[in-house]
C-alpha positions as CSV (number, residue, x, y, z in Angstrom):
1,M,-0.2,-0.2,0.0
2,V,0.7,3.2,-1.0
3,R,-0.7,6.3,1.1
4,G,-3.8,4.2,1.3
5,R,-3.7,3.2,-2.2
6,F,-3.6,-0.5,-3.6
7,V,-0.4,-0.9,-6.0
8,R,-0.6,-4.1,-8.0
9,R,1.9,-5.7,-8.9
10,V,2.4,-7.0,-12.3
11,C,4.4,-10.4,-13.3
12,T,6.4,-9.5,-16.3
13,S,7.5,-13.2,-16.6
14,C,3.4,-14.3,-16.9
15,S,3.3,-12.9,-20.0
16,S,2.2,-14.4,-23.3
17,L,4.2,-11.6,-25.1
18,P,8.1,-12.1,-26.1
19,P,10.5,-11.1,-23.5
20,G,10.9,-7.1,-24.1
21,R,7.4,-6.6,-25.0
22,H,4.7,-5.1,-22.2
23,S,1.2,-4.7,-22.4
24,F,-0.3,-1.5,-21.4
25,R,-1.5,-2.6,-18.3
26,E,1.8,-4.1,-17.2
27,Q,3.3,-0.2,-17.8
28,E,0.8,1.0,-15.8
29,K,2.9,1.4,-12.0
30,A,-1.0,1.5,-9.8
31,A,-4.5,0.4,-10.5
32,D,-6.8,3.4,-10.6
33,P,-6.7,5.0,-7.1
34,M,-10.4,6.5,-7.0
35,P,-12.5,3.9,-8.1
36,G,-15.6,5.0,-8.9
37,T,-19.5,4.2,-9.0
38,Q,-20.8,3.3,-12.7
39,G,-23.9,4.7,-14.0
40,E,-25.9,3.0,-16.4
41,R,-23.5,3.5,-19.3
42,G,-20.5,2.3,-17.2
43,Q,-22.1,-0.9,-16.8
44,Q,-23.1,-1.0,-19.8
45,A,-19.4,-0.8,-21.3
46,S,-18.1,-3.1,-18.5
47,A,-20.7,-5.7,-19.5
48,A,-19.6,-5.1,-23.9
49,G,-16.0,-5.5,-23.0
50,N,-17.0,-8.5,-21.1
51,A,-19.0,-10.3,-24.1
52,I,-16.4,-9.7,-26.5
53,T,-13.7,-10.7,-24.4
54,R,-15.6,-13.9,-24.0
55,L,-16.8,-14.8,-27.7
56,H,-13.2,-14.5,-28.5
57,R,-12.3,-17.0,-26.0
58,E,-15.0,-19.3,-27.0
59,H,-14.0,-18.9,-30.6
60,Y,-10.8,-18.4,-30.9
61,G,-9.8,-20.3,-28.0
62,R,-8.1,-17.3,-25.8
63,G,-9.3,-14.2,-24.6
64,A,-7.7,-11.2,-24.3
65,T,-5.8,-10.3,-21.1
66,T,-6.9,-6.8,-20.6
67,T,-10.5,-5.4,-22.4
68,R,-11.0,-1.2,-22.3
69,V,-14.0,0.0,-23.6
70,V,-14.8,3.6,-24.7
71,Y,-18.9,4.2,-24.7
72,Q,-19.7,8.0,-25.9
73,R,-23.0,8.8,-27.6
74,N,-23.3,5.9,-30.4
75,F,-19.8,4.8,-30.7
76,L,-18.9,1.9,-28.6
77,V,-14.9,0.8,-29.0
78,V,-13.3,-2.4,-27.4
79,I,-9.5,-3.0,-27.3
80,L,-8.3,-5.9,-26.4
81,E,-4.8,-5.9,-25.5
82,D,-2.8,-9.4,-25.5
83,I,-4.6,-11.5,-28.2
84,Y,-2.5,-13.5,-30.2
85,T,-2.5,-17.4,-29.7
86,P,0.4,-19.3,-29.5
87,V,0.0,-20.3,-33.3
88,E,-0.5,-16.5,-33.8
89,R,2.4,-15.2,-32.0
90,T,4.7,-17.8,-34.1
91,L,3.5,-16.8,-37.6
92,I,3.9,-12.9,-36.3
93,D,7.6,-13.9,-34.6
94,A,8.5,-15.3,-38.3
95,G,7.6,-12.1,-40.3
96,Q,3.8,-13.3,-41.2
97,H,1.6,-10.3,-40.4
98,D,-0.7,-10.9,-43.1
99,E,-1.6,-14.4,-43.0
100,V,-2.3,-12.8,-39.3
101,R,-4.1,-10.3,-40.2
102,R,-6.2,-11.7,-43.3
103,T,-7.5,-15.1,-40.7
104,R,-8.3,-12.6,-38.6
105,Q,-10.8,-10.1,-40.3
106,A,-11.7,-13.9,-41.8
107,F,-13.1,-14.3,-38.1
108,Q,-14.3,-11.3,-37.6
109,D,-16.6,-11.4,-40.5
110,A,-17.6,-14.7,-39.2
111,M,-18.5,-12.8,-35.8
112,R,-19.6,-9.8,-37.1
113,D,-23.6,-11.0,-35.7
114,P,-22.6,-13.1,-32.6
115,F,-20.4,-9.2,-31.7
116,A,-23.7,-7.1,-32.9
117,S,-26.4,-9.3,-30.5
118,A,-23.6,-8.9,-27.8
119,I,-23.9,-5.5,-28.1
120,E,-27.7,-4.7,-28.6
121,E,-28.4,-7.3,-25.5
122,V,-26.0,-5.3,-23.3
123,T,-26.9,-2.0,-24.5
124,G,-30.4,-2.2,-25.5
125,R,-29.7,-0.2,-29.1
126,K,-29.6,-1.8,-32.2
127,V,-25.5,-2.0,-33.6
128,I,-25.7,-0.2,-37.2
129,A,-22.4,-0.6,-38.1
130,F,-19.5,-2.7,-37.1
131,M,-15.5,-2.8,-37.7
132,S,-12.8,-4.1,-36.6
133,Q,-8.4,-3.9,-36.7
134,V,-5.7,-5.4,-35.2
135,H,-2.5,-4.4,-34.6
136,F,0.7,-6.5,-34.1
137,D,3.3,-4.1,-31.8
138,P,1.4,-3.6,-29.2
139,D,-0.7,-6.7,-29.4
140,L,-3.9,-5.1,-30.1
141,A,-7.3,-5.3,-31.5
142,A,-10.1,-2.8,-31.5
143,E,-13.9,-3.7,-32.4
144,T,-15.5,-0.4,-33.1
145,F,-19.6,-0.6,-32.6
146,V,-21.9,2.3,-34.6
147,L,-24.8,1.9,-32.5
148,D,-28.4,3.4,-33.6
149,P,-28.5,7.1,-32.2
150,S,-30.6,7.9,-29.1
151,Q,-32.7,10.9,-28.8
152,E,-29.6,12.4,-26.4
153,D,-27.5,11.9,-29.4
154,R,-29.4,13.4,-32.5
155,A,-30.1,16.5,-29.9
156,S,-26.2,16.7,-29.1
157,T,-25.2,16.3,-32.8
158,V,-24.4,19.6,-33.9
159,S,-25.5,20.5,-37.6
């Protein structure tokens, strides 16, 4: 404990990342010192991140070690960290980035409906667009959802 705050210690040898690569979480020195209460949007964001991570784990055989969600207006972005399987990591280390990207894109295309359904269930809003992208160093994926704008979203849009 430091001044009444808990410090999160991370085992760098426990990561599936190669030596010398560190996740964003590992680079943080401490956990959020002021965890606040979540409103409805915060709860929905948390549920969305959990749902997408669960779907990755169930269908890919591995989920992200860290998931972060940004949910503003009619945009919801799920950032998944440390996502690659050992097979993908081997291909990446061998320079086969395009093969991994193509396979991941095919997976995202196949998972479009399950991903959208999961987000619609937790937010109560229709997904009108879904986009996905992977990145290799750092090891990240971004699942981006555009939701049908609510009345509040429409009212705050500047013409």
